[in-house]
C-alpha positions in Angstrom: -23.3 -14.2 -10.7 -25.1 -11.0 -9.5 -23.7 -8.7 -6.8 -26.5 -9.7 -4.4 -25.6 -13.3 -4.7 -21.9 -12.5 -4.1 -22.8 -10.5 -1.0 -24.9 -13.4 0.3 -22.0 -15.8 -0.1 -19.7 -13.4 1.8 -22.2 -13.0 4.6 -22.7 -16.7 4.9 -19.0 -17.5 5.0 -17.7 -14.6 7.1 -20.6 -13.3 9.2 -20.0 -9.8 7.8 -23.2 -8.1 6.5 -23.2 -5.7 3.5 -25.9 -3.1 3.6 -26.1 -1.0 0.4 -22.4 -1.5 0.0 -21.2 -1.5 -3.6 -17.7 -3.0 -4.1 -17.2 -1.4 -7.5 -17.2 2.3 -6.9 -17.4 5.4 -4.7 -20.0 8.1 -5.2 -19.4 10.9 -7.6 -18.3 13.6 -5.2 -15.0 11.8 -4.7 -14.1 11.8 -8.4 -11.5 14.4 -9.2 -11.3 16.1 -12.5 -7.9 15.6 -14.3 -5.5 18.5 -14.0 -5.1 20.3 -17.3 -2.2 22.7 -16.5 0.6 23.3 -14.0 -1.6 25.9 -12.3 -3.6 23.0 -10.8 -0.6 20.9 -10.0 -1.0 21.2 -6.2 -4.5 19.7 -6.2 -4.6 17.3 -3.3 -5.7 13.7 -3.5 -8.4 13.3 -0.9 -7.9 10.4 1.5 -10.1 7.3 1.9 -12.2 8.0 5.0 -13.5 5.1 7.1 -16.0 5.5 9.9 -16.0 2.8 12.6 -19.0 2.9 15.1 -20.6 0.7 17.7 -21.3 0.5 21.4 -18.8 1.1 24.1 -16.4 -1.8 24.5 -17.7 -3.5 21.3 -14.2 -3.9 19.9 -14.0 -0.8 17.6 -10.4 0.0 18.6 -9.4 -3.6 18.0 -11.0 -3.6 14.5 -9.2 -0.3 13.7 -5.8 -1.6 14.9 -6.2 -4.7 12.8 -7.1 -2.7 9.7 -4.1 -0.4 10.3 -1.8 -3.3 10.9 -2.8 -5.0 7.6 -2.5 -1.7 5.6 1.2 -1.6 6.4 2.1 -0.2 3.0 -0.2 2.8 3.2 -0.2 5.9 5.3 -3.0 5.4 7.8 -4.1 7.6 10.7 -6.6 6.9 13.5 -8.8 9.7 14.8 -10.9 9.0 17.9 -14.2 10.7 18.6 -13.2 10.7 22.3 -10.7 13.4 21.5 -13.6 15.8 20.8 -15.4 15.8 24.1 -16.5 19.2 25.2 -14.4 20.8 27.9 -16.4 20.4 31.2 -17.2 23.3 33.3 -16.2 23.4 37.0 -19.8 22.6 37.9 -19.9 19.7 35.6 -16.6 18.4 36.9 -17.9 18.6 40.5 -20.8 16.4 39.4 -19.0 14.3 36.8 -20.7 11.1 37.7 -24.0 12.7 36.6 -22.6 13.7 33.2 -23.7 11.7 30.2 -20.6 11.0 28.1 -22.6 8.8 25.7 -25.0 11.6 24.6 -24.4 13.3 21.2 -24.2 16.7 23.0 -21.1 15.6 24.9 -19.1 15.9 21.7 -17.7 19.0 20.0 -18.8 17.9 16.5 -18.0 21.3 14.9 -14.3 20.9 16.0 -14.3 17.3 14.7 -15.6 18.4 11.3 -13.0 21.2 11.1 -10.2 18.7 11.8 -11.4 16.2 9.2 -11.9 19.0 6.6 -8.2 20.1 7.2 -7.0 16.5 6.8 -9.0 15.9 3.7 -7.5 19.0 2.1 -3.9 18.1 3.0 -3.4 20.2 6.1 -2.0 18.7 9.4 -4.0 19.2 12.6 -3.4 19.0 16.3 -5.8 16.7 18.1 -6.0 16.6 21.9 -6.0 13.3 23.9 -8.8 13.0 26.4 -7.9 11.9 29.9 -10.6 9.7 31.3 -9.3 9.9 34.9 -9.4 13.7 35.2 -12.0 14.2 32.4 -9.8 16.9 30.9 -8.3 17.5 27.4 -5.2 19.4 28.5 -3.5 16.8 30.6 -1.5 15.2 27.7 0.3 17.0 24.8 -1.7 17.3 21.6 -1.1 14.8 18.9 0.0 16.2 15.5 -1.9 14.3 12.8 -0.6 14.6 9.2 -2.6 14.0 6.0 -2.7 10.4 5.0 -3.9 8.0 2.4 -6.5 6.5 4.9 -8.2 8.2 7.8 -10.1 6.0 10.2 -12.6 7.9 12.4 -13.7 5.8 15.4 -16.3 6.5 18.0 -19.6 5.4 19.5 -21.6 8.2 17.8 -19.6 8.7 14.7 -22.6 8.0 12.4 -25.0 10.3 14.4 -24.4 13.6 12.6 -25.3 13.4 8.9 -22.5 15.9 8.1 -19.9 13.5 9.4 -21.5 10.5 7.7 -21.5 12.2 4.3 -17.7 12.5 4.4 -17.1 8.8 4.7 -16.2 6.4 1.9 -16.9 3.4 4.1 -19.0 3.0 7.2 -18.4 0.0 9.6 -20.6 -0.9 12.6 -19.0 -3.3 15.1 -21.9 -5.3 16.5 -21.1 -7.1 19.7 -23.4 -8.8 22.2 -24.5 -6.5 25.1 -23.3 -8.9 27.8 -19.9 -9.1 26.2 -19.7 -5.3 26.0 -20.7 -4.9 29.6 -18.1 -7.5 30.8 -15.4 -5.7 28.8 -16.5 -2.3 30.2 -16.3 -3.5 33.8 -12.8 -4.9 33.2 -11.6 -1.8 31.4 -13.0 0.8 33.9 -12.1 -1.1 37.1 -8.6 -2.1 36.0 -7.6 0.5 33.4 -9.3 3.5 35.0 -9.4 2.5 38.7 -13.1 3.0 39.0 -15.4 1.3 41.6 -17.5 -1.5 40.1 -20.6 -0.1 41.7 -20.1 3.2 40.0 -19.4 1.5 36.7 -22.7 -0.5 36.9 -24.6 2.6 38.0 -23.2 4.6 35.0 -24.0 1.7 32.7 -27.7 1.4 33.7 -28.3 5.2 33.9 -26.4 6.5 30.8 -24.6 3.8 28.7 -27.4 1.4 28.0 -30.1 4.0 27.4 -27.8 6.0 25.1 -26.9 2.9 23.2 -30.6 2.1 22.6 -31.6 5.7 21.8 -28.6 7.1 19.8 -26.0 4.4 18.9 -28.1 1.4 17.8 -30.3 3.5 15.4 -27.2 4.5 13.5 -26.5 0.9 12.6 -28.8 1.3 9.6 -26.3 3.8 8.0 -23.5 1.2 8.0 -22.1 -0.2 4.8 -20.6 -3.2 6.7 -21.7 -4.7 9.9 -19.1 -6.9 11.7 -20.4 -9.3 14.3 -17.9 -10.2 17.1 -15.6 -7.3 16.4 -11.9 -8.0 16.3 -12.6 -11.8 16.6 -14.0 -11.7 13.1 -10.8 -12.1 11.1 -12.5 -13.0 7.9 -14.5 -9.8 7.9 -11.4 -7.7 8.6 -9.6 -9.4 5.7 -12.4 -8.6 3.3 -12.5 -5.0 4.4 -8.8 -4.6 4.0 -8.9 -6.2 0.6 -11.6 -3.7 -0.5 -9.7 -0.7 0.9 -6.5 -1.8 -1.0 -8.5 -2.1 -4.2 -9.9 1.4 -3.8 -6.5 2.9 -2.9 -5.0 1.4 -6.0 -7.8 2.6 -8.2 -7.4 6.0 -9.8 -10.5 8.2 -10.1 -10.3 7.9 -13.8 -10.9 4.2 -13.5 -14.3 5.0 -12.1 -15.1 7.0 -15.3 -13.6 4.5 -17.7 -14.0 0.9 -16.8 -11.5 -0.1 -19.6 -8.7 1.7 -17.7 -6.5 -0.3 -15.3 -3.8 1.1 -13.0 -1.8 -1.5 -11.3 -1.9 -1.4 -7.5 0.7 0.9 -6.1 3.2 -0.5 -3.6 6.4 0.9 -2.0 8.4 -1.0 -4.6 6.5 0.5 -7.5 6.7 4.0 -6.0 10.4 3.5 -5.3 11.0 2.5 -8.9 9.0 5.5 -10.2 11.1 7.8 -7.9 14.3 6.5 -9.5 13.3 6.7 -13.1 11.7 10.1 -12.7 14.8 11.5 -11.0 16.8 13.6 -13.5 20.0 12.6 -11.7 19.5 8.9 -12.2 22.2 7.3 -14.5 21.3 5.7 -17.8 22.2 2.3 -16.4 19.9 2.6 -13.4 17.2 4.2 -15.5 17.1 1.2 -17.8 17.3 -1.3 -15.0 14.3 0.1 -13.0 12.3 1.0 -16.2 12.7 -2.6 -17.3 11.4 -3.8 -13.9 8.4 -1.6 -14.1 7.7 -2.5 -17.8 7.8 -6.2 -16.8 5.1 -5.6 -14.1 2.9 -3.7 -16.6 3.3 -6.5 -19.2 2.5 -9.2 -16.7 -0.6 -7.3 -15.6 -1.6 -6.7 -19.3 -1.3 -10.4 -20.0 -3.8 -11.1 -17.2 -6.5 -9.4 -19.2 -6.2 -11.9 -22.1 -8.8 -14.6 -22.5 -8.0 -18.1 -21.2 -9.4 -21.6 -21.2 -9.5 -24.1 -18.4 -6.9 -26.9 -18.7 -6.1 -30.0 -16.6 -2.6 -31.5 -16.3 -1.1 -34.4 -14.5 1.6 -33.4 -12.0 4.7 -35.5 -11.3 2.9 -37.0 -8.3 0.2 -38.4 -10.6 -2.3 -35.9 -9.3 -4.7 -33.8 -11.5 -4.2 -30.0 -11.4 -6.9 -27.8 -12.9 -5.5 -24.6 -14.2 -5.7 -22.4 -17.3 -4.2 -22.3 -20.8 -2.7 -19.1 -22.1 -4.1 -17.2 -25.1 -2.1 -18.5 -28.1 -3.1 -15.9 -30.8 -1.1 -13.0 -29.5 1.3 -10.4 -30.8 2.9 -7.1 -29.7 3.1 -3.8 -31.6 5.5 -1.1 -30.5 5.1 2.5 -31.4 8.7 3.5 -32.4 10.9 4.4 -30.8 10.0 4.5 -27.1 7.7 1.5 -27.5 10.7 -0.7 -28.4 12.0 -0.4 -24.8 9.0 -2.7 -23.9 9.7 -5.4 -26.4 12.3 -7.4 -24.3 9.9 -7.6 -21.3 7.2 -8.9 -23.7 9.5 -11.5 -25.2 10.6 -12.6 -21.7 6.9 -13.3 -20.8 5.8 -14.7 -24.2 8.2 -17.1 -25.8 8.5 -16.6 -29.6 5.9 -13.8 -29.7 5.7 -11.8 -33.0 6.2 -8.0 -32.6 5.1 -5.4 -35.2 6.2 -1.8 -35.6 4.5 1.5 -36.1 6.3 4.8 -36.7 4.2 8.0 -36.4 5.6 11.5 -36.9 4.1 14.7 -35.7 5.4 18.2 -36.2 3.8 21.6 -35.9 0.3 22.0 -37.4 0.8 19.3 -40.0 -0.8 16.7 -37.8 0.1 13.0 -37.4 1.8 11.3 -40.3 2.2 7.5 -40.5 5.8 7.0 -41.6 6.2 3.2 -41.4 4.3 0.1 -40.3 5.3 -3.5 -40.3 2.7 -5.8 -38.8 2.1 -9.6 -38.8 0.0 -10.6 -41.8 -2.6 -12.4 -39.7 -2.8 -9.6 -37.1 -6.6 -9.4 -37.5 -6.9 -12.9 -35.9 -4.7 -12.0 -32.9 -4.9 -10.2 -29.6 -2.6 -7.2 -29.8 -0.5 -5.7 -27.0 0.2 -2.1 -28.1 3.5 -0.8 -26.5 4.3 2.8 -25.7 5.7 3.8 -22.3 4.2 7.3 -22.2 0.6 8.3 -23.0 0.6 12.1 -23.4 -1.9 13.8 -25.6 -3.1 10.5 -27.0 -2.8 11.6 -30.6 -0.2 9.0 -31.6 -2.0 6.3 -29.7 -5.3 7.1 -31.5 -3.6 6.9 -34.9 -1.8 3.6 -34.0 -5.1 2.1 -32.7 -7.0 3.3 -35.8 -4.4 1.6 -38.0 -4.8 -1.7 -36.1 -8.6 -1.5 -36.5 -8.2 -0.7 -40.2 -6.1 -3.9 -40.4 -9.0 -5.8 -39.1 -8.1 -6.1 -35.4 -11.2 -6.0 -33.2 -11.1 -3.0 -30.8 -11.8 -5.3 -27.9 -8.7 -7.4 -28.8 -6.3 -4.4 -28.2 -4.6 -3.9 -24.9 -2.5 -0.6 -24.7 0.4 -0.9 -22.2 2.3 2.1 -20.8 4.2 3.2 -17.7 2.6 6.6 -17.1 -0.5 8.3 -18.6 -1.7 11.9 -18.7 -5.4 12.4 -18.0 -5.8 14.1 -21.4 -4.4 11.0 -23.2 -6.7 8.7 -21.2 -9.7 10.8 -22.0 -8.9 10.8 -25.7 -8.1 7.1 -26.1 -10.9 5.8 -23.8 -13.6 8.0 -25.4 -12.4 7.1 -28.9 -12.1 3.4 -28.2 -14.3 2.4 -25.3 -13.8 -1.4 -25.9 -10.0 -1.6 -25.7 -8.1 -1.7 -22.5 -5.4 0.6 -21.1 -3.0 -0.8 -18.5 -0.6 1.7 -16.8 1.4 1.9 -13.6 0.6 5.6 -12.8 -1.5 8.4 -13.9 0.2 11.8 -13.7 -1.1 15.3 -13.2 -1.4 16.4 -16.8 0.4 18.2 -19.6 2.3 21.5 -19.6 2.2 24.2 -22.3 4.7 22.2 -24.3 2.5 19.0 -24.1 5.0 17.3 -21.8 3.6 15.0 -19.1 3.9 16.6 -15.6 5.7 15.5 -13.4 6.7 12.9 -16.0 10.1 11.4 -16.5 11.5 13.5 -19.4 12.1 12.2 -23.0 11.8 8.5 -22.3 13.4 7.2 -25.5 16.5 9.5 -25.1 17.0 8.4 -21.5 16.4 4.7 -22.2 18.6 4.4 -25.4 21.2 6.9 -24.2 20.8 9.4 -27.0 20.0 12.5 -24.9 23.7 13.7 -25.1 24.3 13.1 -28.8 25.7 16.3 -30.3 24.4 15.4 -33.8 21.0 14.3 -32.6 18.1 16.0 -34.5 16.3 18.6 -32.4 12.9 17.3 -31.3 10.1 19.8 -31.2 7.8 19.8 -28.2 5.0 18.2 -30.2 7.2 15.2 -30.8 8.2 14.7 -27.2 6.9 11.7 -25.2 7.9 13.4 -21.9 
């Protein structure tokens, strides 16, 4: 089914309209290049910036609050365009009822751009809170806003300036009937702001409605998503949150290589990574939490296998239509770290065959295949290649080349690991564009000793408890999987 047909189905079922909105990627200016050395280690991940526009009292704040509430496992901050009103002069304050707060010139757009630029580059900003009773910015203390995963920028004219629009990853227009907006505005201004209803109606007819027609409504055409009924449209909000979560869980390299999959990050996954990366974590805890992460990666990898539809009869005599697992499957571990992933694979796939590959690398002698033991019929199977760390990618490339030489179709190989360095991703994905890589995190890069940074050290030693062996053979940097 084409993307246009999918969008039509969504519009019909939810009342949310997609206008030039592609669910499968961001534009190229948001793609970061992989870090190639510790010198670039402090490069900041730019946040996902959402603009929410619409007429006054259209429900923009409600939509923003619902998005924030559902994105509870992400760092989200709301920035209101109202905070960037120009400071009124004494003359303007004396005739405040003649001042047009709905005109683009009422806002200090330069200050807004400066604040957003700081947040996008990882710097906290102090944002004032506008007092609508005194029409001043210095009545309340400023609000310290810290860098976040998601920035929601909300305001009636947030799409008016092209410089602000260009910063946004997603643009939402809340489209609510004019009568509903007027009724809400009357309630809000008379009850919440203690204004006279006559003054409210006079301001509406003189400034609010003309400004909506002249400046706000024309920006609707820039929206990626148009939400009728605002916060009452729960289906539309759910779709938006689902898309945001997908984008937050998608590393920028996934936009370059469609065969790379990073499992969606959660506090649980980040917590487990924190534990296994901590140099003070005991062997027992390292193994326990590494096994949990490995199980998640294996389950995700199995989800990329082909399946067939299957119907079964339940104990109630009902028919259940489900799927049947791929039967022609095997695992192959790259010794020795890859062996740490075998138990998770056996726990998920009863009786699965697992082959072994041992590759040695030292100095300038290159890669040398030391040992391989693979199922005889491996060419007829889908292969889950196991190695917890993807560093330079050299060992992975040799292992994959061996599998292909044994007759395994490239598209039948799924490479599973816990962390990947961008250099390894580039090498494997460029060499084998038809296989799939499934990982739980992509790290910054490699240091001068070819160790993954920040990494988790020599995985095999930490997992199997051999890092303190006095008689252990010294491992050269080129052999490390750290």
